[in-house]
ZAMI-543012 format. One record per residue (C-alpha): x, y, z. Coordinates in steps of 0.1 Angstrom, whole numbers, plus 5000, padded with zeros to 4 digits. Layout:
BEGIN
<zanu east="X" north="Y" up="Z"/>
...
This chain:
BEGIN
<zanu east="4849" north="4911" up="5124"/>
<zanu east="4843" north="4908" up="5086"/>
<zanu east="4879" north="4900" up="5077"/>
<zanu east="4884" north="4872" up="5103"/>
<zanu east="4907" north="4846" up="5088"/>
<zanu east="4921" north="4869" up="5061"/>
<zanu east="4959" north="4874" up="5058"/>
<zanu east="4970" north="4909" up="5048"/>
<zanu east="5004" north="4921" up="5038"/>
<zanu east="5010" north="4959" up="5040"/>
<zanu east="5041" north="4976" up="5026"/>
<zanu east="5054" north="5007" up="5043"/>
<zanu east="5036" north="4992" up="5073"/>
<zanu east="5057" north="5008" up="5101"/>
<zanu east="5043" north="5043" up="5100"/>
<zanu east="5017" north="5067" up="5086"/>
<zanu east="4990" north="5052" up="5063"/>
<zanu east="5007" north="5018" up="5065"/>
<zanu east="5006" north="5016" up="5102"/>
<zanu east="4970" north="5028" up="5103"/>
<zanu east="4960" north="5002" up="5077"/>
<zanu east="4976" north="4974" up="5096"/>
<zanu east="4956" north="4983" up="5127"/>
<zanu east="4924" north="4989" up="5109"/>
<zanu east="4925" north="4956" up="5091"/>
<zanu east="4934" north="4939" up="5124"/>
<zanu east="4903" north="4954" up="5140"/>
<zanu east="4882" north="4937" up="5113"/>
<zanu east="4899" north="4904" up="5122"/>
<zanu east="4927" north="4901" up="5097"/>
<zanu east="4961" north="4887" up="5106"/>
<zanu east="4988" north="4911" up="5095"/>
<zanu east="5022" north="4910" up="5078"/>
<zanu east="5039" north="4944" up="5081"/>
<zanu east="5069" north="4951" up="5060"/>
<zanu east="5092" north="4981" up="5057"/>
<zanu east="5129" north="4988" up="5060"/>
<zanu east="5127" north="4999" up="5097"/>
<zanu east="5127" north="4970" up="5120"/>
<zanu east="5119" north="4990" up="5151"/>
<zanu east="5087" north="5006" up="5137"/>
<zanu east="5076" north="4972" up="5124"/>
<zanu east="5080" north="4956" up="5158"/>
<zanu east="5059" north="4983" up="5174"/>
<zanu east="5031" north="4977" up="5149"/>
<zanu east="5034" north="4939" up="5154"/>
<zanu east="5029" north="4944" up="5192"/>
<zanu east="4999" north="4966" up="5186"/>
<zanu east="4983" north="4940" up="5163"/>
<zanu east="4990" north="4912" up="5188"/>
<zanu east="4974" north="4932" up="5215"/>
<zanu east="4942" north="4930" up="5195"/>
<zanu east="4944" north="4892" up="5195"/>
<zanu east="4955" north="4889" up="5159"/>
<zanu east="4985" north="4871" up="5146"/>
<zanu east="5012" north="4894" up="5131"/>
<zanu east="5046" north="4892" up="5114"/>
<zanu east="5071" north="4920" up="5111"/>
<zanu east="5094" north="4913" up="5082"/>
<zanu east="5120" north="4939" up="5072"/>
<zanu east="5125" north="4942" up="5034"/>
<zanu east="5136" north="4966" up="5007"/>
<zanu east="5108" north="4962" up="4981"/>
<zanu east="5131" north="4978" up="4955"/>
<zanu east="5151" north="4945" up="4956"/>
<zanu east="5135" north="4915" up="4940"/>
<zanu east="5155" north="4891" up="4962"/>
<zanu east="5140" north="4908" up="4993"/>
<zanu east="5105" north="4906" up="4979"/>
<zanu east="5109" north="4869" up="4971"/>
<zanu east="5121" north="4862" up="5006"/>
<zanu east="5092" north="4883" up="5021"/>
<zanu east="5066" north="4864" up="5002"/>
<zanu east="5082" north="4830" up="5009"/>
<zanu east="5083" north="4836" up="5046"/>
<zanu east="5048" north="4850" up="5047"/>
<zanu east="5033" north="4820" up="5029"/>
<zanu east="5054" north="4797" up="5050"/>
<zanu east="5039" north="4812" up="5082"/>
<zanu east="5003" north="4818" up="5071"/>
<zanu east="4998" north="4795" up="5041"/>
<zanu east="4985" north="4823" up="5018"/>
<zanu east="4981" north="4861" up="5013"/>
<zanu east="4945" north="4873" up="5008"/>
<zanu east="4951" north="4911" up="5008"/>
<zanu east="4981" north="4931" up="4995"/>
<zanu east="4983" north="4968" up="5003"/>
<zanu east="5010" north="4985" up="4982"/>
<zanu east="5015" north="5015" up="5004"/>
<zanu east="5052" north="5022" up="5005"/>
<zanu east="5060" north="5055" up="4989"/>
<zanu east="5087" north="5082" up="4985"/>
<zanu east="5086" north="5118" up="4973"/>
<zanu east="5110" north="5147" up="4966"/>
<zanu east="5096" north="5182" up="4962"/>
<zanu east="5116" north="5204" up="4938"/>
<zanu east="5114" north="5217" up="4902"/>
<zanu east="5121" north="5190" up="4876"/>
<zanu east="5153" north="5207" up="4863"/>
<zanu east="5167" north="5205" up="4899"/>
<zanu east="5157" north="5168" up="4904"/>
<zanu east="5187" north="5145" up="4901"/>
<zanu east="5187" north="5112" up="4882"/>
<zanu east="5193" north="5095" up="4915"/>
<zanu east="5162" north="5111" up="4930"/>
<zanu east="5142" north="5101" up="4900"/>
<zanu east="5154" north="5065" up="4904"/>
<zanu east="5145" north="5064" up="4941"/>
<zanu east="5110" north="5077" up="4935"/>
<zanu east="5103" north="5053" up="4907"/>
<zanu east="5120" north="5023" up="4924"/>
<zanu east="5098" north="5026" up="4955"/>
<zanu east="5066" north="5038" up="4941"/>
<zanu east="5064" north="5018" up="4909"/>
<zanu east="5091" north="4990" up="4909"/>
<zanu east="5084" north="4980" up="4944"/>
<zanu east="5047" north="4979" up="4938"/>
<zanu east="5053" north="4958" up="4907"/>
<zanu east="5076" north="4934" up="4924"/>
<zanu east="5053" north="4928" up="4954"/>
<zanu east="5022" north="4923" up="4931"/>
<zanu east="5041" north="4901" up="4907"/>
<zanu east="5052" north="4877" up="4934"/>
<zanu east="5021" north="4877" up="4956"/>
<zanu east="4995" north="4875" up="4928"/>
<zanu east="5002" north="4839" up="4918"/>
<zanu east="4992" north="4828" up="4954"/>
<zanu east="4960" north="4848" up="4952"/>
<zanu east="4952" north="4833" up="4918"/>
<zanu east="4958" north="4798" up="4931"/>
<zanu east="4932" north="4805" up="4958"/>
<zanu east="4909" north="4820" up="4933"/>
<zanu east="4904" north="4852" up="4954"/>
<zanu east="4923" north="4882" up="4967"/>
<zanu east="4924" north="4920" up="4969"/>
<zanu east="4953" north="4943" up="4957"/>
<zanu east="4950" north="4978" up="4970"/>
<zanu east="4975" north="5003" up="4954"/>
<zanu east="4981" north="5036" up="4971"/>
<zanu east="4983" north="5063" up="4944"/>
<zanu east="4976" north="5100" up="4952"/>
<zanu east="4956" north="5130" up="4941"/>
<zanu east="4989" north="5138" up="4924"/>
<zanu east="4983" north="5107" up="4903"/>
<zanu east="4952" north="5122" up="4887"/>
<zanu east="4963" north="5158" up="4884"/>
<zanu east="4999" north="5170" up="4881"/>
<zanu east="5013" north="5192" up="4908"/>
<zanu east="5042" north="5216" up="4904"/>
<zanu east="5075" north="5206" up="4920"/>
<zanu east="5062" north="5170" up="4923"/>
<zanu east="5066" north="5161" up="4887"/>
<zanu east="5084" north="5128" up="4892"/>
<zanu east="5063" north="5118" up="4922"/>
<zanu east="5032" north="5126" up="4902"/>
<zanu east="5044" north="5106" up="4872"/>
<zanu east="5050" north="5076" up="4895"/>
<zanu east="5015" north="5079" up="4909"/>
<zanu east="4999" north="5082" up="4874"/>
<zanu east="5018" north="5049" up="4867"/>
<zanu east="5002" north="5033" up="4897"/>
<zanu east="4967" north="5041" up="4883"/>
<zanu east="4977" north="5027" up="4849"/>
<zanu east="4990" north="4995" up="4864"/>
<zanu east="4959" north="4991" up="4885"/>
<zanu east="4935" north="4995" up="4856"/>
<zanu east="4955" north="4972" up="4834"/>
<zanu east="4960" north="4945" up="4860"/>
<zanu east="4923" north="4946" up="4869"/>
<zanu east="4915" north="4935" up="4833"/>
<zanu east="4941" north="4907" up="4835"/>
<zanu east="4927" north="4891" up="4866"/>
<zanu east="4890" north="4901" up="4862"/>
<zanu east="4867" north="4878" up="4882"/>
<zanu east="4895" north="4864" up="4903"/>
<zanu east="4913" north="4892" up="4922"/>
<zanu east="4900" north="4927" up="4929"/>
<zanu east="4925" north="4954" up="4921"/>
<zanu east="4920" north="4990" up="4932"/>
<zanu east="4939" north="5023" up="4935"/>
<zanu east="4933" north="5047" up="4964"/>
<zanu east="4940" north="5084" up="4956"/>
<zanu east="4942" north="5105" up="4988"/>
<zanu east="4947" north="5142" up="4989"/>
<zanu east="4970" north="5156" up="5016"/>
<zanu east="4975" north="5132" up="5045"/>
<zanu east="4991" north="5139" up="5079"/>
<zanu east="5022" north="5117" up="5075"/>
<zanu east="5058" north="5123" up="5081"/>
<zanu east="5064" north="5124" up="5043"/>
<zanu east="5038" north="5151" up="5038"/>
<zanu east="5051" north="5172" up="5067"/>
<zanu east="5086" north="5170" up="5052"/>
<zanu east="5072" north="5185" up="5019"/>
<zanu east="5047" north="5211" up="5030"/>
<zanu east="5040" north="5234" up="5059"/>
<zanu east="5002" north="5236" up="5056"/>
<zanu east="4977" north="5214" up="5075"/>
<zanu east="4967" north="5183" up="5056"/>
<zanu east="4931" north="5175" up="5050"/>
<zanu east="4932" north="5138" up="5059"/>
<zanu east="4945" north="5116" up="5087"/>
<zanu east="4961" north="5082" up="5080"/>
<zanu east="4931" north="5066" up="5096"/>
<zanu east="4908" north="5082" up="5069"/>
<zanu east="4927" north="5064" up="5042"/>
<zanu east="4929" north="5032" up="5062"/>
<zanu east="4891" north="5031" up="5066"/>
<zanu east="4887" north="5033" up="5028"/>
<zanu east="4912" north="5005" up="5023"/>
<zanu east="4892" north="4983" up="5047"/>
<zanu east="4860" north="4991" up="5029"/>
<zanu east="4875" north="4979" up="4996"/>
<zanu east="4887" north="4947" up="5013"/>
<zanu east="4854" north="4938" up="5028"/>
<zanu east="4833" north="4910" up="5013"/>
<zanu east="4806" north="4923" up="4990"/>
<zanu east="4823" north="4956" up="4982"/>
<zanu east="4804" north="4973" up="4954"/>
<zanu east="4834" north="4992" up="4940"/>
<zanu east="4844" north="4979" up="4906"/>
<zanu east="4878" north="4963" up="4902"/>
<zanu east="4901" north="4987" up="4884"/>
<zanu east="4885" north="5017" up="4901"/>
<zanu east="4905" north="5047" up="4914"/>
<zanu east="4889" north="5058" up="4947"/>
<zanu east="4896" north="5095" up="4956"/>
<zanu east="4896" north="5108" up="4992"/>
<zanu east="4900" north="5145" up="4998"/>
<zanu east="4883" north="5152" up="5032"/>
<zanu east="4878" north="5137" up="5066"/>
<zanu east="4853" north="5109" up="5066"/>
């Protein structure tokens, strides 16, 4: 277990990629803090992690709200003393032409995908810098590298994730590793709500790549955007 003793916080941790990531990190020995808005799903993940013999917290939070993020980080550090790994996974999408997209939908996409990621990173990063180590893994998308019709706002938000990743990596170079993961289509509830075709990836495929980036001695350069398009 190469991550034994590490503390990982995963946003959107109750389902899909987030749930798979919590379980994959726990299998490598990490203790887990799962956060999302759904208490029931978080509790199920917490029980699964505990069954592996790892410690786990399930903390409901709306990452769009700075007060929620501050409370989340405070409680996490109170319970575990530090946070070694942050996986910014929470995401939201609407599929429709830009001219049919409402301002409210634009705000919701940007608030979850960009603002939430910013807030979590802003408030967790000082704890990592104090320890002189840490990993921040931001979940972008293939749509963050190439625009996709009817996903213009979602795509813009995921381009923003890559820009933030590359910039932050320069700010904390040599102290904290910062990475973006850009999956293609993943078999999640969100993807199924947008498309009728069969996705090329399972959540576990993405989780496995996240674990690789978190392992000691990872050779992937900080600031990199790691693309995944097919089953591993």
